[in-house]
C-alpha positions as CSV (number, residue, x, y, z in Angstrom):
1,X,79.3,-287.1,-108.6
2,X,82.9,-286.7,-109.8
3,X,85.4,-285.4,-107.3
4,X,87.8,-282.8,-108.8
5,X,91.0,-282.2,-107.0
6,X,93.1,-279.2,-108.0
7,X,96.0,-277.1,-106.4
8,X,94.6,-274.8,-103.4
9,X,94.6,-271.0,-104.1
10,X,94.0,-267.9,-102.2
11,X,90.8,-268.0,-103.4
12,X,89.9,-271.0,-101.8
13,X,90.6,-270.0,-98.2
14,X,87.4,-268.9,-97.2
15,X,85.7,-272.3,-97.8
16,X,88.8,-273.9,-96.8
17,X,88.7,-272.3,-93.3
18,X,85.0,-272.9,-93.0
19,X,85.4,-276.6,-93.1
20,X,88.7,-276.1,-91.1
21,X,87.0,-274.6,-88.0
22,X,84.0,-277.2,-88.1
23,X,86.9,-279.9,-88.0
24,X,89.3,-279.0,-85.7
25,X,89.5,-278.1,-81.7
26,X,92.6,-275.6,-82.6
27,X,92.0,-274.9,-86.3
28,X,94.3,-273.0,-88.7
29,X,94.4,-269.4,-89.3
30,X,94.1,-267.7,-92.7
31,X,97.7,-266.6,-92.1
32,X,98.5,-270.3,-91.5
33,X,97.4,-271.1,-94.7
34,X,98.7,-268.2,-96.9
35,X,102.0,-269.1,-95.3
36,X,101.9,-272.6,-96.3
37,X,100.5,-271.5,-99.6
38,X,103.6,-269.4,-100.2
39,X,106.1,-271.8,-99.6
40,X,105.9,-273.3,-102.7
41,X,109.4,-274.9,-102.8
42,X,108.0,-277.2,-99.7
43,X,104.2,-277.0,-99.5
44,X,101.7,-279.1,-101.6
45,X,98.0,-278.0,-100.7
46,X,95.0,-279.3,-103.0
47,X,91.1,-278.8,-102.6
48,X,88.4,-281.2,-103.6
49,X,85.4,-279.8,-105.4
50,X,82.3,-281.6,-107.0
51,X,81.9,-281.5,-110.2
52,X,78.1,-281.3,-110.3
53,X,77.4,-279.4,-107.0
54,X,77.3,-275.6,-108.5
55,X,79.3,-273.1,-110.7
56,X,82.1,-272.4,-109.4
57,X,81.9,-275.8,-107.4
58,X,82.4,-275.8,-103.9
59,X,85.3,-276.6,-102.2
60,X,84.5,-280.1,-99.9
61,X,87.6,-281.0,-98.7
62,X,91.3,-280.0,-98.8
63,X,94.8,-281.8,-97.8
64,X,98.0,-279.6,-97.1
65,X,101.2,-281.5,-97.0
66,X,105.0,-280.9,-97.0
67,X,107.7,-282.5,-99.1
68,X,111.0,-282.5,-96.8
69,X,114.1,-284.3,-98.7
70,X,112.7,-287.8,-99.1
71,X,109.8,-287.5,-96.8
72,X,106.2,-286.2,-97.0
73,X,104.6,-285.0,-94.2
74,X,100.6,-284.7,-94.2
75,X,99.7,-281.7,-92.0
76,X,96.3,-281.0,-92.3
77,X,93.3,-283.0,-94.0
78,X,89.6,-282.4,-93.6
79,X,86.1,-282.7,-95.4
80,X,83.0,-280.7,-94.8
81,X,81.0,-282.9,-92.5
82,X,78.1,-282.6,-94.9
83,X,80.4,-284.6,-97.5
84,X,82.2,-287.3,-95.6
85,X,82.1,-290.7,-96.0
86,X,82.3,-290.2,-100.2
87,X,85.6,-290.8,-101.1
88,X,86.7,-287.1,-101.0
89,X,89.4,-287.7,-98.3
90,X,90.7,-290.9,-100.2
91,X,91.2,-288.8,-103.2
92,X,92.7,-286.0,-101.6
93,X,95.3,-288.3,-99.7
94,X,95.9,-290.3,-103.0
95,X,96.7,-286.6,-104.7
96,X,99.1,-285.6,-101.8
97,X,100.7,-289.0,-102.0
98,X,101.2,-289.0,-105.8
99,X,102.6,-285.2,-105.7
100,X,105.1,-286.4,-103.1
101,X,106.2,-289.5,-105.0
102,X,106.7,-287.1,-108.0
103,X,108.6,-284.6,-105.9
104,X,110.8,-287.5,-104.7
105,X,109.4,-288.6,-101.5
106,X,109.6,-292.4,-100.6
107,X,107.9,-292.4,-97.2
108,X,105.3,-290.5,-95.4
109,X,104.5,-289.3,-92.3
110,X,101.5,-287.8,-90.1
111,X,99.9,-287.5,-86.9
112,X,96.3,-288.2,-86.0
113,X,94.0,-288.0,-82.8
114,X,94.0,-291.1,-81.1
115,X,90.2,-291.1,-81.0
116,X,89.8,-290.5,-84.7
117,X,88.6,-294.2,-85.6
118,X,87.6,-293.0,-89.3
119,X,91.1,-291.2,-90.1
120,X,92.9,-294.0,-88.6
121,X,91.3,-296.8,-90.5
122,X,91.5,-294.7,-93.8
123,X,95.2,-294.4,-93.3
124,X,95.7,-298.0,-92.5
125,X,93.8,-298.8,-95.9
126,X,96.7,-296.4,-97.8
127,X,99.3,-298.4,-96.0
128,X,100.0,-296.5,-93.0
129,X,101.2,-298.2,-89.9
130,X,101.6,-296.6,-86.3
131,X,105.1,-295.9,-85.7
132,X,104.5,-294.3,-82.3
133,X,102.7,-291.9,-79.8
134,X,102.9,-288.4,-79.1
135,X,101.4,-288.0,-75.7
136,X,99.4,-285.1,-74.9
137,X,100.0,-283.8,-78.7
138,X,96.8,-282.4,-79.1
139,X,94.9,-279.5,-77.2
140,X,91.3,-278.7,-76.9
141,X,90.9,-281.4,-75.8
142,X,94.1,-282.8,-74.6
143,X,94.7,-286.0,-76.5
144,X,97.4,-288.2,-77.5
145,X,98.7,-288.5,-81.3
146,X,99.1,-291.6,-83.3
147,X,102.0,-291.1,-85.5
148,X,101.7,-293.1,-88.7
149,X,104.2,-293.8,-91.4
150,X,104.3,-295.2,-94.7
151,X,106.9,-296.5,-96.5
152,X,107.2,-296.3,-100.5
153,X,105.0,-294.0,-102.1
């Protein structure tokens, strides 16, 4: 299985939204993704597809990030539950970090639910460190966010 990382486009949104809904208590809407895709000056969004899973290959994950000055902000990362733990999130994160670096970002930030142990481990393996806690940041359910930072992309 080869993981293909490609820029997200509007034709990917139905599959992206299906993953979003099963991954988050307060999922982004189609309009939110469309707005993000329209901000080419700011936004970087990628989808992951599997080379041997069909024609066209289905979207199995995605990442949305913003490059603001010399910072990359990871806004959203999800993988279809059926395809988790196969390196897809790692490949998406690598792509976003590389694109941020190319666009001049020198550091990266993100927030993650305090209970999301797998995501916390992924980000730590990618050189992110805890920078703080945002109390009650998430809804559905209410939960703290761990703010993570990585210096040097």
